[in-house]
Structure formats: structure tokens, C-alpha cells
C-alpha positions in Angstrom: -62.9 117.6 -66.2 -64.0 120.5 -64.0 -64.6 118.4 -61.3 -61.5 116.5 -61.1 -59.1 119.8 -61.8 -61.4 121.6 -58.3 -60.7 118.1 -56.2 -57.1 118.9 -57.5 -57.0 122.0 -56.2 -58.4 121.2 -53.1 -55.5 118.8 -52.5 -53.2 121.0 -53.0 -54.1 123.6 -51.1 -54.4 121.1 -47.8 -51.1 119.6 -48.5 -49.7 123.3 -47.7 -52.2 124.0 -45.1 -49.0 122.3 -43.6 -46.3 122.2 -46.3 -45.6 125.4 -46.7 -43.4 128.0 -48.9 -43.0 125.1 -51.6 -46.1 124.5 -53.9 -43.8 123.1 -56.7 -42.8 120.3 -54.1 -46.0 120.0 -53.5 -47.0 119.4 -57.2 -44.3 117.0 -57.9 -45.8 114.7 -54.5 -49.7 114.7 -56.1 -47.7 114.1 -60.4 -46.7 110.8 -59.1 -49.5 110.2 -57.3 -51.9 110.7 -59.9 -49.5 108.9 -62.4 -49.0 105.9 -60.2 -45.2 106.5 -59.8 -42.5 106.5 -57.1 -40.8 110.0 -56.0 -36.8 110.6 -54.9 -36.5 113.6 -52.9 -32.9 114.2 -52.9 -32.1 117.0 -50.8 -30.4 118.2 -46.7 -32.1 117.1 -44.3 -34.3 119.5 -41.9 -36.5 120.6 -45.0 -39.5 118.4 -44.6 -39.4 115.7 -46.7 -41.1 113.4 -44.3 -43.7 115.9 -43.5 -44.7 116.2 -47.1 -45.4 112.6 -47.4 -47.3 112.9 -44.0 -49.3 116.3 -45.6 -50.3 113.9 -48.9 -51.0 110.8 -46.7 -53.8 112.4 -44.8 -55.2 114.8 -47.0 -56.0 111.2 -49.4 -57.1 109.4 -46.1 -54.1 106.9 -47.7 -52.0 104.3 -45.1 -48.6 106.2 -44.2 -45.7 103.9 -43.0 -41.9 105.4 -42.8 -39.1 102.9 -42.7 -35.7 104.6 -41.4 -33.0 102.9 -43.8 -30.0 101.8 -42.1 -27.1 99.8 -42.8 -28.1 96.7 -41.0 -31.8 97.1 -42.1 -33.1 93.4 -43.4 -35.6 92.7 -46.7 -37.7 91.2 -43.7 -37.7 94.4 -42.2 -39.8 95.9 -44.9 -41.6 92.9 -46.7 -42.4 90.8 -43.8 -41.7 87.4 -42.4 -43.4 84.1 -42.2 -44.3 82.6 -39.6 -45.0 78.8 -38.0 -48.4 78.9 -36.1 -47.8 76.4 -33.1 -51.2 75.5 -33.0 -51.9 73.7 -35.9 -48.5 74.1 -37.0 -49.0 76.1 -40.7 -47.2 79.1 -42.0 -48.7 82.8 -41.2 -47.7 86.2 -43.2 -46.9 88.5 -40.9 -46.5 91.7 -43.2 -44.1 94.7 -43.2 -44.8 98.5 -43.4 -44.6 98.2 -47.2 -48.3 97.4 -47.0 -49.4 100.7 -46.8 -50.6 103.2 -49.6 -47.9 105.3 -49.1 -44.3 104.4 -47.8 -41.9 106.7 -47.2 -37.9 105.5 -47.1 -36.2 107.6 -45.2 -32.3 107.8 -45.9 -32.9 105.3 -48.5 -28.8 105.0 -49.7 -28.2 103.6 -45.8 -29.2 100.6 -46.9 -27.0 97.7 -48.0 -28.1 97.2 -51.3 -29.2 93.7 -50.2 -32.3 95.5 -48.3 -32.6 98.1 -51.5 -33.4 95.7 -54.0 -36.4 94.5 -51.8 -38.1 97.1 -52.6 -38.0 96.8 -56.9 -40.3 94.3 -57.3 -42.4 96.1 -55.0 -42.4 99.5 -56.8 -42.5 97.7 -60.7 -45.3 95.1 -60.0 -47.0 96.2 -56.9 -46.6 92.9 -55.3 -43.7 91.3 -52.7 -42.8 87.3 -53.4 -41.7 86.2 -49.7 -40.9 82.3 -49.3 -42.2 81.9 -52.1 -45.5 83.6 -51.6 -46.7 86.3 -53.6 -49.0 88.9 -51.6 -50.2 92.1 -52.9 -49.6 95.1 -52.1 -52.4 98.1 -51.4 -54.1 99.9 -54.2 -52.7 103.0 -54.4 -49.1 101.9 -53.8 -46.4 105.3 -53.6 -42.9 105.3 -52.3 -41.8 108.1 -51.6 -37.8 108.0 -50.6 -35.1 110.7 -49.2 -31.3 110.6 -49.4 -29.3 113.3 -48.0 -26.8 114.3 -51.8 -23.9 115.4 -49.1 -23.4 112.8 -46.9 -21.8 109.6 -48.6 -20.0 108.2 -45.3 -21.5 104.7 -44.4 -23.7 105.0 -47.8 -24.8 102.4 -50.5 -25.6 104.9 -53.8 -28.5 103.5 -55.5 -27.9 101.2 -58.9 -29.2 102.4 -62.2 -31.9 100.5 -62.0 -33.7 101.2 -58.6 -32.8 104.7 -59.7 -34.6 104.2 -63.1 -37.9 102.7 -60.9 -38.9 106.5 -59.7 -41.3 109.0 -61.6 -39.9 111.9 -60.4 -36.4 113.2 -58.3 -37.3 116.6 -57.3 -35.1 119.2 -54.8 -37.2 120.8 -52.0 -35.0 123.6 -51.5 -35.1 125.9 -48.0 -38.0 127.9 -47.8 -38.4 131.8 -48.8 -37.5 134.5 -45.5 -41.3 135.0 -45.3 -42.3 131.3 -45.0 -39.1 130.0 -42.9 -41.1 133.3 -40.8 -44.5 131.8 -40.8 -43.3 128.1 -39.8 -41.8 130.1 -36.8 -45.1 131.8 -36.2 -47.6 129.1 -36.1 -45.4 126.8 -34.6 -46.7 123.2 -33.8 -46.0 121.7 -36.6 -46.9 118.5 -35.3 -50.6 119.3 -34.1 -51.0 121.1 -37.0 -50.3 117.7 -39.1 -52.9 116.3 -36.6 -55.5 118.7 -37.1 -55.2 118.4 -41.1 -58.1 116.2 -42.4 -58.6 114.4 -45.6 -60.3 116.3 -48.3 -60.0 113.1 -51.3 -60.9 109.4 -50.6 -59.0 106.3 -51.8 -61.8 105.7 -54.2 -61.6 109.1 -55.4 -57.6 108.5 -55.9 -58.2 105.9 -57.8 -60.5 107.6 -59.6 -58.4 110.5 -60.6 -55.5 108.0 -61.4 -57.8 106.5 -64.1 -59.2 109.9 -65.4 -55.0 110.6 -66.0 -54.6 107.6 -67.8 -57.4 109.3 -70.6 -55.7 112.8 -71.3 -54.9 112.5 -74.8 -51.2 113.3 -76.0 -51.3 114.0 -79.9 -49.1 112.0 -81.5 -46.8 114.5 -82.4 -46.2 115.1 -78.9 -45.4 111.3 -78.8 -42.9 112.0 -81.6 -41.6 114.7 -79.1 -40.9 112.7 -76.4 -39.2 109.9 -78.4 -37.0 112.8 -79.9 -35.9 113.6 -77.1 -35.0 110.3 -75.4 -32.8 109.4 -78.8 -30.7 112.6 -78.0 -30.0 111.9 -74.9 -29.1 108.7 -76.0 -26.5 110.2 -78.3 -25.5 113.0 -76.5 -21.4 113.8 -76.1 -21.1 113.3 -72.8 -23.7 111.3 -71.7 -22.7 107.4 -71.0 -26.6 106.0 -70.0 -29.5 107.8 -71.6 -33.3 107.6 -71.2 -34.6 104.1 -70.7 -38.3 103.0 -72.7 -39.8 103.1 -68.8 -38.3 107.1 -69.0 -40.0 107.7 -71.9 -43.5 105.9 -70.4 -42.5 107.8 -67.7 -42.5 111.5 -70.0 -46.2 110.4 -70.7 -47.8 109.8 -67.6 -46.4 112.6 -65.8 -46.9 114.9 -68.7 -50.6 113.1 -68.6 -51.3 113.9 -64.6 -49.6 117.6 -64.9 -52.5 118.4 -67.3 -55.3 116.8 -65.4 -54.1 119.2 -62.5 -54.2 121.7 -64.6 -57.6 121.6 -66.0 -57.4 119.9 -69.0 -57.7 116.9 -71.1 -55.3 116.9 -73.8 -51.0 117.6 -72.9 -49.4 120.2 -74.6 -45.7 120.7 -75.1 -45.3 122.5 -71.9 -45.8 119.8 -70.0 -43.7 117.5 -71.4 -41.1 120.4 -71.4 -42.3 121.0 -67.1 -42.0 116.8 -66.1 -38.3 117.0 -68.0 -36.1 117.5 -65.0 -37.7 115.2 -62.0 -38.0 112.6 -64.8 -35.4 112.4 -66.8 -32.6 114.0 -64.5 -31.9 110.8 -62.5 -32.2 108.6 -65.7 -29.1 109.6 -67.1 -25.7 108.9 -66.2 -22.7 111.6 -67.4 -18.7 110.9 -68.1 -18.0 112.9 -65.0 -16.7 112.6 -61.8 -19.0 114.8 -59.9 -20.7 114.7 -56.7 -23.5 115.4 -54.4 -25.5 118.7 -55.1 -22.9 119.2 -57.7 -23.7 116.0 -59.9 -27.6 117.0 -59.5 -27.5 120.2 -60.4 -25.1 119.2 -63.8 -27.9 116.5 -64.5 -30.3 119.1 -64.0 -28.4 121.4 -66.8 -28.1 118.2 -69.0 -31.9 117.9 -69.2 -32.8 122.0 -70.2 -29.6 121.9 -72.7 -31.1 118.9 -74.6 -34.1 120.5 -74.3 -32.7 123.3 -76.2 -32.0 120.8 -79.4 -35.0 118.9 -79.8 -37.1 120.9 -82.2 -40.8 121.2 -80.2 -43.6 120.5 -82.2 
């Protein structure tokens, strides 16, 4: 356990060599990776969403692909296409960019619902089906999706079923003045990213994921998660509460956070800390708020609900 903690500490420090001033965002990306989940970053442009994905991928020696979502993007542009070999008339599959360890889908809400739904099988089952044939994705596999919460012209909001596939939703926010000054002083971000060296291998990441699975969670904490989920389903003002997949997400994210913290067991504070990024995008309220106001309302609802559920 101590060895895992040291490795993860080095990983966090390595990411922050280029992703400056937002340690929580780097931490949540590591939680998603360890818990075999996907990360949704909903924030304004220009704050380093793509950089975070690139830094994480380089730090663990993983393949990385970026897909710019647009309204004319087709499912085959993501998954791949089957071509006819003119020489022997056989069918050859040409893999799409989804066949990478870490895939960043930029402005995911700009693609049509048909293209968005092409991601569901990949995110849930780690495979894609093209022309009736199933193709297994790389392991580990992680989607980092971004969307702009303040611009809705030409967008297609993600359906609840797809939002539920994301383990976490986070906001990065603007850096503090001191960190922004450091970014300006250091300059040449592309070169610094290019010079970033891996500190973990893919095999080590897989071993850490298996170790996160073994983190102990007391039965009282399982009851706590069940009580939190139940509270969301009966709370006034919430039309759609936490799904069983959301309860599982609370478990896996809390275990990953405990491992990063150097423990082989979970405590109530682990669940409380992951509750907002795990739950806020899964709850549907009665209000008609949009953009950042909608996100802030959801986060406030989660925090308020936690106050009503007795902690073990």
C-alpha cells in the first residue's frame, strides 16, 4: 500500500509539472483512471481541459487521441470503418481514434445524438460493434469529455443515459493570480508537455487499478451510500435520483481516493469528498436553469443532501 501511495504521489506531481495551479482537477483525473471510469469536464474554454488529458496520458505512457466533436461528425469517424480488400475481397477493419488508452472528446455536446450514442458501448463495455463484429478496446480505457456550459448555439445536450456513464463531472475554474503568472513566466507549454516523461507504465496502472478494487469498505459505509442514494430518490425538487450505477460509482471513486491517500480502507470522508463530482451530473431537478447556474444548483443539492443523511 505504501508503494502504491508513493507511485501515485509521483504521478500527481508529474501531471502538475505542466498542469499548473489546479491539483484537485489532476487528482480527479487520477481517481477516474484508477476506478476505470470516465471524466466529464464542464467548463469555459482555455483553462487546460485538453492539457490535463495529455499530461495524464504522457505520465502513464498511454496512447492518447483527441476527437473534435462537430455536428457533421459520424459514428464511423470515432469507431472506425470496414473496408473491402480489393485483392482478395476480404473485409478489413480500420480502427478509429476510439482505439486508444485515453480519448479526449472535445466539445462532446456539439455532435448529434446519433454520434454521441456511438460512445455508449465503448464507455460501458470497453468494446465497439461495427458491421456486426465486436472489437475490444485498449485496456486501460478512459474517456475525458469536455463541454462548454455557457454556449448552447449548435449543441445537443447529453442525454441522462450518457451522463450516467461518466464516473465524475468536474469544473477546473480559473487559476489563482500567482499560478497564472507562473504560466506566463514558464511559457512554451507545448515544449514542456513534449518534454514530460512517463512515471508509470501501463502495466503499473493496471496493477494499481486492481489494488484499488481491494480497498476495504465497511458494511456501515455501504449502508451510508445506500442511504444517500435513497435520499436523492425521495428529495423534494429532484425528478431523477441516483441510479444503482451511481451508487457503484460512489464506491469505486471512494476506493480510488482512499488508495491515493495511502489507505487500504475507506472512511466516511472519502465518500463525502467524491459525492459532488460523482452525483451532481446524475441528478435532475425540477428547475429550468441552464449553464453554470444549473451546475452550481446540482452541486448545492448534493451538499445539502449529505447534511440530511446520518454519517456512520
